[in-house]
Each structure stands twice: as C-alpha cells, then as structure tokens.
C-alpha positions, 0 to 999 in steps of 0.5 A, spaced: 824 259 546 825 260 538 821 266 537 824 269 531 822 277 529 819 277 522 818 285 521 820 291 525 815 298 524 816 305 528 811 306 534 806 311 532 809 317 535 805 317 542 807 310 544 809 309 552 810 304 555 810 305 564 812 300 569 808 299 576 811 307 578 807 309 573 813 313 569 813 313 561 818 311 556 817 313 549 816 306 544 821 306 540 817 301 535 813 294 534 816 288 532 811 282 528 814 277 531 812 269 530 813 265 536 814 257 536 808 255 536 807 258 530 802 264 532 804 271 530 804 276 536 805 285 535 811 287 541 813 292 543 820 294 543 824 299 547 830 301 551 831 299 558 835 304 562 839 306 557 841 299 554 838 295 547 832 295 543 829 288 546 821 287 547 818 291 553 812 287 552 814 282 556 818 286 562 812 288 568 810 294 563 803 297 561 802 300 553 799 307 554 797 312 548 799 319 551 796 324 547 801 330 550 806 326 549 811 330 544 817 331 540 822 334 543 826 338 538 832 335 536 831 330 541 828 324 543 821 323 544 818 326 552 812 321 554 
C-alpha cells in the first residue's frame, strides 16, 4: 500500500465515529489521502484505545454527526 497523506485538517467538533456497540468516540482530524492508484479520498483519523492517531475509515467504524457532543472543559470532546 502506497497511500500518502497530502493534507490534515481538524475534524468538526461534533464528528464522532462508532463501532458496532454504538459507543461514540471523537474524530481528531480529517486527512486528504492520495491512493496508490492516483485517486484522492478524505479519511477520518482518531485514536483507538489510547494508541497513536490512525485511519478509522477502514476499521469497521461508522461516522456520526453528534449534535449533543460538547467539549469537556480543558479535556477531550465528549461524544
């Protein structure tokens, strides 16, 4: 796989991702990715289980717009 990240921007404050269990987690950023075939896609990036930031677009997650998501004072977004 020779995909290449071209640009990274912060994700909207209320963008979250969820696994099948329905619990939501904040998306950290959006990445413009150039695929090995020359196409470009936008991928959601986040941490999973406190690990490094990684692409969550292909990990069995769905993106959700959470209107109730609010920043935690001085802490991470609460989805």
